N, C-alpha and C positions, 0 to 999 in steps of 0.2 A: 908211764908218761902221762896218760890221760887222768885227770883228777875230778872232772865234773862235766856234765852236759850243760853247755851255756845257752845254746839256741838251736831250734829246729827251723829251717827255712823252707817255706812252702810256696810253690808257684801257683798262683790263683788267677783264673781268667777274669773274675769280677771281684776286685778288691773290696768294694763297698759291701757286697753280699756276704763275703767271707768274714769281714770285720764285724758286721752286725750279727752273724751267726755265733761267732766266738764270744762276743760281748753279751748278747741276750741269753744264750742257752748254756754257756759254760762259765760266765762271770769273769771272763778275761778283761783286762784293762789296758788301754793304750798308754804306753810310756814314751813313745817317740814316733814320729811320722815325718814323711817328706818324700823326696825323690832320690833315686840312687845316684850318687856323684860319679862322674866319669872315672875317677881314681879307684873307687870301690868296684865298679864294673870291670875295670882292667884287672884288679886284684883277684876277682872271681873268674877271670878268663872268660868273661861273658859281656863283651862290649855292647851287645844288644840291649842290656838292661839299663844302660845309662839313661837317666831322666825318667825312668818308670817310677810310679808311686809305690810306696811301701809303708807298712806300719809294724812297729815292734810292740808285742803284747806280753803281759805278765799275768800269772794266775792271781786270784783273789788273796791267796795266802801271803803274797809278797815275796815268794821264793824267787831267787835270781836265776831262774831257768826260763828262757823266753821263747815265744813263737813269733817268727818273722814272716809276714805275708808280703810277697812281692808280686805285683800285677804282671802277668805274663800270658801271652796268647796260648790257646790249647796246642798240644803237640800231637799230630796224627800218629796213631799206632800205640799210644800210651794208655794203659789201664792199670789200676792198682793191682798188685800181686802177680802181674803177668810178665814183669821184666826184672832184671837184676838191679840191685841197688837198694837204697833205703825204701822200705815198703810199708812201715807202720810206725805210728807215734803212740806209745803207750803212756797213758795219763792216770795218775792216782786220783781216785774219787772216794768219797765217804760211803756212798750208797748207790751202787750201779742199778739196783732195782728201781729206786725212786727216780734216777736219771732217765732210765728207759721209759718210765711212765710219763715223764715230762716230754720226752722226744715224741711220744705217741700223740701228742696234742697238736702236731703240725710243725715240728722242728725240721730244719734242713739237714738233719743227721738221720740217716736211714740205718736202722739196726739190722745187721746181717747175722749176728750171733747173739742171741738173747742172754741175759745174765745167768751164769751158772758157776758152780764151784769147779775149780781146776782138778782134773783127775790126779795130777801129781801132788797137789797141795790143796786139800779140801777146805782149809781155812781162808784161801784166797778165792775171791769171786770176781768174775770179769764178764764184760760184753764187748762186742765189736760193732762199729758203725762206720758207714761211709759218710764223709762230711761234704760241705757245699762245693768243694772244688774236686770231688772225686777221690779225696784222700782217705786212707784207712786209719782210723783211730781205735785203740783199745782203751776201755775205761775199767780200771781195776781197783778193787778194795783189798788191802792187806790188813791183817788184824792189828789191833792197837799195840801189841808187843813187837810188831814187825814180822818179816818173813825170813826165809833162809838167807837171801842175799841183801834185801832191802830192810833197813832197820827203822825207817821213819815213815809212818802212815800219812795219809792225806791230812793237811792242816786246814783245808777249806772244802766245801762241798765238791767242787772240782778244783784240783790242784795242778801239779806240774807234770811235765814229762819226766818219767823216771826210767823208761826203757825205750830204746830205738831198735827196731827190728830190721836186720839186713838180710836180703835174699840173694843168694849167689849159686853158681853151678857146682862148685867143688868146696866142700867143707874144709879140707886140709889147706887149700890156698887162702881162704879167709882167715883161718886160725893162724897160719904162718905170718900173715901180714900184721895182725895185731900183736902177736907174740914176738916176732923177730924184728919187725920194723919199728913198732911203737912200744915194745918192751912191756906188754901187758900179760897178765896171767889169764890163761884160757882153760876152760874145763874140757875133759874128754868128751867127744860127741856122744849123744844119747838119742834114743828114738822116742817119738811122741806123736800122737795124732794132733793135727792142726785143722780144726773144722773149716775155718774160712778158706784155708788154702785148698783143701780137698774140694770144697764147693766151687772155687774159682777155676779149677782144672777138671771138674767132673770126675774126680777119683772116688773109689770106694771108701765108705766111711771108716774102714779099719786101716786105711793106708798110713804107714808110718813115715814121718819126716825126721831126718837127722838134724838135731839142734846142738848148738854150743853156746856157752856163756862167756862173755868177757866182763870181768868184774872191774868197774871203774872206781866205785867207792861204796860206802854203806848206804848211799842215797841213789845210786844209778848203776845200771849195767847195760851191756849190748847183748842182744840175742842174735845169733847167727843161724839162719835157716838154709838148709841145702834144698834149693828149689827143684821142681820136676824138670825133666829134660825139655819140656815144651816152653819153658821160660826163655826169654831172649834178652840180649843186651838192651838197655833203655835207649829209645830214640831220643835225639836231642836236636832242636833247631839250631842252625848255624849261628855260632856266637852267642848262644843263649844259655840260661840255666837249664839243667835237667828238669823235666816235668815232675809233678808230684812233690814228694819230699826231695828238694833239690840238693840239700846238704845238711850236715849236722856239725855244729860248732862245739868244740870241747876246750875246756881250760886245761892248760899244762903248767907245771911249776916253772919250767924254763926250757928254752931251746938250746941252751949251751951244752956242748959235748955231744950233740946229736947230728948225724949226717942223714938227712931225710930226702926222699925223692920229690922235691917240691914241684908243683905246677907253677905256682908263684911263690917266691920266697917271702919270709916274714918282713913286714913293714909296719910302722906305727899307723894306726887308724884312730881318728878322733871321734867318729860317730858312736852312739850307743849301739850295741852293748860293749864296744871295745874300750871307749873312754881313755884313749891315750896309750893303749897297750899294743904290742906287736901281734900281727895275725898273718898266717900263711895258709896256702891251700895245697892239699894232697889228693890223690886218687887211690882208693883201695883196690883189693884184688877182685871185687865184684863190680868194679866201675863206680863205686860210691864216692861222692865228694865229701871230703873231711876238711873242715877249717879248724886250725889249731890257734888258740889265743893264749898268750902268756897271762898267768894269774895276776901279775903285778906289772904296772907300767915301769919302763926303765927310768932311772933317775936322770934328770937333765944334766948335760955335760957341765962339769965344774962344780956340781953339788955333791957334797959328801953323803954317803949312804949309811954311815955309822957314826955314833957319837964319839967325840974325842975326849 
């Protein structure tokens, strides 16, 4: 059902600081800005966001996968990788070593995992950094020929989100949601070391984490991480977005023929990046918020959709 990652929504306590960080250090460009309309706040089941400032940003490549920053107050008890839900935004880059060197000159991105080749895929090189709002970003280079799942490498020095990482308590429940509710193909679980996760929980370096992959397309996937028992449900301020990576928006071909457990059912949204398309909100098995957006706007009533 999911066909593309459309947007990653990030709650940030200081919109101006986050905006400047992504513009200056990652080359992202603002394509829309404003305040959250009351109707959109209601659609997000987050009335507290009404009237708050936001910006919608796009990578220098021009790829139509967006980062949406929404100004939101800090939530007590939240820290990256310590709670269930969306925990990391993985971004394609051309040279993580050069990016790390730039970060070392005073960037508001703190490297917590220096660039290195992946144990499972030596041709893939990645680093991890905490951003200006406490968010976890992975910056990853895949070879020009593409990787096992992803076939399109970075088209600009810092490009687009191509993986979003979900942390939850039970792998089977996360897999079942994406397989059975959303009709996606999931891989069998496999074990791997995840250095930043082991550091966050003070675990031995050889600790294995169960991982799973949900393939969205040749351009994007979801990574499912079974988190340690010490992880907790994500705290959320009353009527507000979840902190950190609040939700991920995915394009779908159509809502027709699907009975889904909507938090808010699909409705036409006019703002970017919806642009007249229908969008609705779901909650997954790990508590993650999922926004589904139809790939094509519905035809106006009375307008033929095929040539006669």
